[in-house]
C-alpha positions as CSV (number, residue, x, y, z in Angstrom):
1,M,172.5,77.1,186.2
2,A,172.9,74.4,183.4
3,G,169.1,74.2,182.8
4,H,168.8,78.0,182.7
5,S,171.7,78.4,180.3
6,K,170.4,75.8,177.9
7,W,167.0,77.5,177.9
8,A,168.8,80.8,177.2
9,N,170.6,79.3,174.2
10,I,167.3,77.8,172.9
11,K,165.6,81.3,173.1
12,H,168.6,82.9,171.4
13,R,168.5,80.5,168.5
14,K,164.7,80.8,168.2
15,A,165.0,84.6,168.2
16,A,167.6,84.4,165.4
17,Q,165.3,82.1,163.3
18,D,162.3,84.4,163.9
19,A,164.3,87.4,162.9
20,K,165.1,85.8,159.5
21,R,161.4,85.7,158.9
22,G,160.9,89.2,160.0
23,K,158.8,88.2,163.0
24,I,160.6,90.1,165.7
25,F,162.0,93.1,163.7
26,S,159.1,95.3,164.8
27,K,159.9,94.6,168.5
28,L,163.6,95.3,168.0
29,I,162.9,98.5,166.2
30,R,160.5,99.6,169.0
31,E,163.2,98.9,171.6
32,L,165.8,100.8,169.6
33,T,163.6,103.8,169.1
34,V,162.5,104.0,172.7
35,A,166.0,103.5,174.0
36,A,167.3,106.3,171.8
37,R,164.4,108.5,172.8
38,Q,165.1,108.1,176.5
39,G,168.9,108.1,176.6
40,G,170.1,109.7,173.4
41,G,171.3,108.3,170.1
42,D,174.9,107.6,171.0
43,P,175.3,104.0,172.2
44,A,178.6,104.9,173.9
45,D,176.6,107.0,176.3
46,N,173.4,104.9,176.4
47,P,173.9,101.4,177.7
48,R,170.3,100.4,176.9
49,L,170.7,101.5,173.3
50,R,174.0,99.6,173.0
51,A,172.4,96.4,174.2
52,A,169.5,97.0,171.8
53,I,171.8,97.5,168.9
54,D,173.8,94.3,169.8
55,K,170.6,92.3,170.0
56,A,169.4,93.7,166.6
57,L,172.7,92.9,164.9
58,G,172.6,89.4,166.4
59,S,169.2,89.0,164.8
60,N,170.6,89.9,161.4
61,M,169.0,93.4,161.2
62,T,170.9,95.7,158.8
63,K,172.8,98.6,160.1
64,D,170.8,101.0,158.0
65,T,167.5,99.7,159.6
66,I,169.0,100.1,163.0
67,Q,170.2,103.6,162.3
68,R,166.8,104.7,161.0
69,A,165.2,103.5,164.2
70,V,167.8,105.2,166.4
71,D,167.4,108.5,164.4
72,R,163.6,108.3,164.9
73,G,164.0,107.9,168.6
74,A,166.7,110.6,169.0
75,G,164.4,113.0,167.1
76,H,161.5,112.2,169.4
77,A,159.4,111.2,166.4
78,E,157.0,108.2,166.0
79,A,157.6,106.8,169.5
80,D,156.2,109.5,171.8
81,E,152.9,107.6,172.3
82,M,154.5,104.4,173.4
83,E,154.3,103.5,177.1
84,E,156.5,101.0,178.8
85,I,154.8,98.7,181.2
86,V,156.0,95.6,183.1
87,Y,153.3,93.0,184.1
88,E,154.0,90.5,186.9
89,G,152.4,87.2,187.3
90,Y,152.7,83.5,188.1
91,G,152.7,80.7,185.6
92,P,151.7,77.0,186.2
93,E,152.7,75.7,189.7
94,G,153.7,79.2,190.8
95,V,156.6,79.9,188.4
96,A,157.3,83.6,188.6
97,M,157.1,85.7,185.4
98,L,157.8,89.3,184.3
99,V,156.4,90.6,181.0
100,E,157.9,93.7,179.5
101,C,155.6,95.6,177.2
102,M,155.6,98.7,175.0
103,T,152.1,99.8,174.1
104,D,150.0,102.7,172.9
105,N,146.9,101.1,174.5
106,R,147.3,100.0,178.1
107,N,143.8,98.4,178.2
108,R,144.4,96.3,175.1
109,T,147.7,95.1,176.4
110,V,146.7,94.1,179.9
111,S,143.7,92.3,178.4
112,E,145.8,90.2,176.1
113,V,148.5,89.5,178.8
114,R,145.8,88.4,181.3
115,H,144.2,86.2,178.7
116,A,147.5,84.4,178.0
117,F,148.1,83.8,181.7
118,N,144.5,82.5,182.3
119,K,144.7,80.2,179.2
120,H,147.8,78.4,180.4
121,G,147.1,77.9,184.1
122,G,148.7,81.1,185.4
123,N,147.4,84.4,186.8
124,L,148.4,88.0,186.5
125,G,149.7,89.4,189.8
126,T,149.7,92.9,191.3
127,S,152.6,95.4,191.0
128,G,155.5,94.3,193.2
129,S,154.3,90.7,193.5
130,V,157.2,89.3,191.4
131,A,159.6,92.1,190.5
132,F,161.5,91.8,193.8
133,M,162.7,88.4,192.7
134,F,164.5,89.8,189.6
135,H,167.3,92.3,188.9
136,K,168.7,93.6,185.7
137,Q,172.1,92.4,184.5
138,G,174.2,91.9,181.4
139,R,175.3,88.4,180.7
140,L,177.8,87.1,178.2
141,Q,178.4,83.4,177.6
142,L,181.9,82.6,176.4
143,P,183.1,79.7,174.2
144,E,184.1,76.6,176.1
145,D,187.8,77.0,175.2
146,V,188.1,80.3,177.0
147,T,189.8,79.9,180.4
148,E,188.8,81.9,183.4
149,E,192.2,83.4,183.6
150,A,191.9,84.7,180.0
151,A,188.4,86.1,180.7
152,M,189.5,87.9,183.8
153,E,192.5,89.3,182.1
154,A,190.4,90.6,179.2
155,T,187.7,92.2,181.3
156,L,189.4,93.3,184.5
157,A,189.6,97.0,183.5
158,A,186.0,97.0,182.4
159,E,184.9,95.8,185.9
160,P,182.5,92.9,185.4
161,E,180.4,91.9,188.4
162,D,181.4,88.3,188.3
163,I,182.7,85.4,186.1
164,Q,180.9,82.1,186.7
165,A,181.6,78.6,185.4
166,L,178.6,76.9,183.8
167,E,177.9,73.3,184.7
168,G,177.6,72.4,181.1
169,G,181.0,73.9,180.2
170,G,182.1,77.4,179.4
171,L,182.0,80.6,181.3
172,E,179.4,83.4,181.8
173,V,180.5,87.0,182.5
174,I,178.0,89.0,184.6
175,T,177.9,92.8,184.4
176,T,175.8,95.7,185.4
177,P,173.6,97.2,182.6
178,E,175.9,100.2,182.5
179,S,179.1,98.2,182.1
180,F,177.7,95.7,179.6
181,G,179.1,97.5,176.6
182,R,182.5,98.1,178.1
183,V,182.9,94.4,179.1
184,K,181.8,93.2,175.6
185,D,184.2,95.6,173.9
186,A,187.0,94.4,176.1
187,L,186.2,90.7,175.3
188,L,186.1,91.5,171.6
189,A,189.4,93.4,171.8
190,A,191.0,90.3,173.3
191,G,189.7,88.1,170.5
192,I,187.0,86.6,172.6
193,E,183.5,86.7,170.9
194,P,180.6,85.8,173.3
195,E,178.3,83.1,172.0
196,V,175.3,84.7,173.6
197,S,175.1,88.2,175.1
198,D,172.2,90.3,176.4
199,V,171.0,92.6,179.1
200,G,167.9,91.3,180.8
201,L,166.1,90.6,184.1
202,Y,167.4,87.6,186.0
203,P,166.0,86.0,189.1
204,D,167.9,85.7,192.4
205,S,166.9,82.0,192.6
206,Y,165.3,79.5,190.2
207,T,162.3,77.2,190.5
208,P,163.3,73.7,189.1
209,V,160.9,72.4,186.4
210,A,161.6,68.6,186.2
211,E,158.2,67.4,184.7
212,V,157.7,67.4,181.0
213,E,154.0,68.4,181.1
214,L,154.7,71.2,183.5
215,A,157.5,72.5,181.3
216,R,155.3,72.3,178.3
217,K,152.7,74.5,180.0
218,V,155.3,77.1,181.0
219,V,156.9,77.1,177.6
220,N,153.4,77.4,175.9
221,L,152.6,80.4,178.1
222,I,155.9,82.1,177.3
223,D,155.4,81.5,173.6
224,M,151.9,82.9,173.7
225,L,153.1,86.0,175.6
226,E,156.0,86.5,173.2
227,D,153.7,86.3,170.2
228,L,151.7,89.3,171.4
229,D,152.6,92.5,169.4
230,D,152.9,94.6,172.6
231,V,155.2,92.2,174.5
232,Q,159.0,92.9,174.2
233,N,160.4,90.4,176.6
234,V,159.3,87.6,178.9
235,Y,161.4,86.6,181.9
236,T,160.9,83.6,184.3
237,N,162.6,82.0,187.3
238,A,161.8,78.5,185.8
239,E,164.9,76.3,185.5
240,F,164.3,73.6,183.0
241,D,166.0,70.3,183.4
242,D,168.1,69.3,180.3
243,D,166.2,66.0,179.8
244,V,162.9,67.8,180.0
245,L,163.8,70.4,177.4
246,D,165.0,67.6,175.1
247,Q,161.5,66.0,175.3
248,L,159.6,69.1,174.4
249,D,158.1,69.4,170.9
């Protein structure tokens, strides 16, 4: 869990830095719009939209920009042609990967995703080849000074799935996608602000990556996929050793 958590933190900081340069705003806006289109414009009744709004705010997107994207989605405008697709594949040494996309051109997207896998020693798999290894959860990492007792007391009524201690220190609260917003609100009401929070796909088990060159290949594949305009999120069951991550460029 320690390696995974460190990688999650690195991705969170990278996303925040990219957002300042406007590199991921288009993807966030797309997610906001589609989430509102599918589940309505009220985040209280739409867990996916609530998670998208939290991610957008965490990336320094203004509330006005968020609201405009939500309004477009709720009005079924400018997003109707977008199609959601999840591609499954294996990276170097059989690391499992899921790639969430939103696209108006399926042929273009699959071609670009396949090219990325092929270039970095992976291969695109068939539907169902990887998805069974992952399930959707909300996860909230708490500051190290928060005790398990305090976290349980704050979230009990909101019904989290679990509270786990991280090897590197601190706690992680695990929720269903539907209860993510309630749990986060309960933590904030108790004066506990999560350091990292998101709803995503998480593997049931992890594949250790302890070699620097292998880790670099996997990270390069993830980076290339994330740089594609149609790719929203990339998930992997790779667990990177702390020392290996420290040696990556």
